[in-house]
C-alpha positions in Angstrom: -7.0 2.6 -22.9 -3.3 2.1 -22.4 -2.2 0.7 -19.0 1.5 1.1 -18.1 3.2 -1.3 -15.8 6.2 -0.7 -13.6 8.3 -3.2 -11.6 8.6 -2.6 -7.9 11.4 -3.5 -5.4 9.2 -6.5 -4.5 9.6 -9.0 -7.3 6.2 -10.5 -6.4 4.4 -7.2 -7.0 3.8 -5.1 -10.2 2.4 -1.6 -10.3 -0.3 -0.9 -12.9 -0.9 2.7 -14.1 -4.3 3.0 -15.9 -3.7 6.7 -16.7 -6.7 7.9 -14.7 -7.7 8.3 -11.1 -8.1 5.0 -9.1 -9.0 6.5 -5.7 -9.9 10.2 -5.1 -8.6 10.0 -1.6 -6.8 7.5 0.7 -5.7 4.0 -0.1 -7.3 0.5 -0.1 -5.5 -2.8 0.6 -7.0 -6.2 -0.1 -5.1 -9.2 1.1 -7.8 -11.8 0.4 -10.5 -12.4 -2.2 -13.2 -12.1 0.6 -11.9 -8.6 1.5 -12.0 -7.7 -2.1 -15.8 -7.9 -2.1 -15.8 -4.2 -1.1 -14.3 -3.4 -4.5 -15.6 -4.4 -8.0 -12.1 -3.8 -9.4 -10.2 -5.8 -6.7 -12.8 -8.6 -7.1 -12.2 -8.7 -10.8 -8.4 -8.9 -10.3 -8.6 -11.7 -7.7 -10.9 -13.7 -10.1 -7.9 -13.8 -12.5 -6.4 -16.3 -10.1 -2.9 -16.6 -8.6 -3.3 -13.2 -7.0 -2.2 -12.8 -3.4 -3.0 -9.1 -2.9 -4.4 -5.9 -4.5 -3.6 -2.3 -3.4 -5.0 0.9 -4.7 -3.4 4.3 -4.6 -4.5 7.6 -6.1 -3.4 6.7 -9.7 -2.2 3.2 -9.5 -3.0 -0.5 -8.7 -0.4 -2.8 -7.3 -0.9 -6.5 -7.6 1.0 -9.2 -5.7 1.1 -12.6 -7.3 1.3 -15.9 -5.5 4.9 -17.2 -5.1 4.7 -20.1 -7.5 3.3 -18.0 -10.4 5.2 -16.4 -13.3 4.2 -12.9 -14.2 4.2 -13.9 -17.9 1.1 -16.1 -17.1 -1.0 -13.6 -15.1 0.0 -10.1 -16.2 -2.0 -10.2 -19.5 -5.2 -11.3 -17.6 -4.7 -8.6 -14.9 -4.2 -6.0 -17.6 -7.5 -7.2 -19.2 -9.3 -7.2 -15.9 -8.2 -3.6 -15.1 -9.1 -2.4 -18.6 -12.5 -4.2 -18.6 -13.3 -2.6 -15.2 -12.6 1.0 -16.2 -14.5 0.5 -19.5 -17.5 -0.9 -17.6 -18.1 2.4 -15.7 -18.4 0.6 -12.4 -17.0 2.3 -9.3 -13.7 1.2 -7.9 -15.1 0.9 -4.4 -18.7 -0.3 -3.7 -20.5 1.3 -0.8 -17.8 1.8 1.8 -15.1 4.0 0.4 -11.3 3.9 0.8 -9.5 4.8 4.0 -9.5 8.6 4.0 -8.1 9.0 7.5 -4.7 9.0 6.1 -4.4 5.4 7.0 -2.8 6.1 10.4 -4.0 4.6 13.6 -5.4 7.0 16.2 -3.2 7.7 19.2 -3.9 9.9 22.2 -2.3 10.1 25.5 1.0 11.4 26.8 2.9 10.9 23.5 0.3 12.5 21.3 2.7 15.4 20.3 5.5 12.9 19.3 2.9 10.8 17.4 1.8 13.9 15.5 5.4 14.6 14.5 5.9 11.0 13.4 2.7 11.1 11.2 3.7 14.3 9.7 7.2 13.0 8.7 5.6 9.8 7.3 3.1 11.8 5.2 5.6 14.4 3.9 8.9 12.4 3.6 8.2 8.7 3.5 4.8 7.9 1.9 5.3 9.9 -1.3 8.5 7.9 -2.0 6.9 4.6 -1.0 4.0 5.3 -3.3 6.4 5.6 -6.2 7.2 1.9 -5.6 3.5 1.0 -5.4 3.0 0.7 -1.7 2.2 2.6 1.5 3.4 2.7 5.1 1.1 3.9 7.9 1.5 4.6 11.5 0.2 1.8 13.8 1.5 2.7 17.2 4.2 4.2 19.5 5.2 2.7 22.7 8.3 3.4 24.8 10.4 4.8 21.9 9.3 2.1 19.4 7.3 3.1 16.3 5.1 0.4 14.8 4.4 0.8 11.1 2.1 -1.1 8.8 3.4 -1.9 5.3 0.9 -2.3 2.4 0.9 -2.9 -1.3 4.4 -3.6 -2.8 6.0 -2.9 0.6 4.3 -5.9 2.3 6.6 -8.9 1.9 9.2 -6.9 0.0 12.7 -8.3 0.4 14.1 -4.8 0.9 11.4 -3.7 3.4 13.5 -4.4 6.4 16.3 -2.3 5.0 13.9 0.5 4.1 12.5 0.4 7.7 15.8 0.3 9.5 18.2 2.3 7.4 15.7 4.8 5.9 12.6 5.4 8.0 14.2 4.7 11.4 17.2 6.9 10.7 14.9 9.7 9.4 12.6 9.5 12.5 15.4 9.3 14.9 17.1 12.3 13.3 14.1 14.6 13.7 12.5 13.0 16.8 15.0 12.1 19.5 12.3 10.1 21.5 12.2 7.5 18.7 14.5 4.6 19.4 13.5 2.0 16.9 11.0 1.2 14.1 9.3 -2.1 13.7 6.8 -3.5 11.2 3.4 -4.9 12.3 1.2 -7.5 10.5 -2.2 -6.5 9.2 
């Protein structure tokens, strides 16, 4: 098994491509070792140590390291953990599966038509590009012209995430949906 790695715009996060499906549908984000108990693969990666987060996409795993750690020290162990997991035959997720709702928060009410447009633009224009960088962005809410988005994987804590939100996503949404005035990130 050969696992490729790619850098991401976030220097604390690397994208690992095992050359096979990681999740059949949806995404999964683990920001603590306790949360990783839902996934044998994420648990294995956290056990390496110096890991601050694990995120799964359809064909990739992104790992965020602790700030004081050098990639040269943890990357080989993470590669080993991923390889060991896929060779073990264990499932990526135990019991409860990944988020297959598309990751977006539910929203009903007077703005439901606007929210549907926002989600569609995120799914067709934004999320595919963000997945290339090892992350995901999901809809969290819409209130009085402000869109709240949740950033995951390589996007969470990325130095360029504010620029991506303001110059990229905000401009795109405002262009297609005049009711959108601003885009803001939300914490998990």
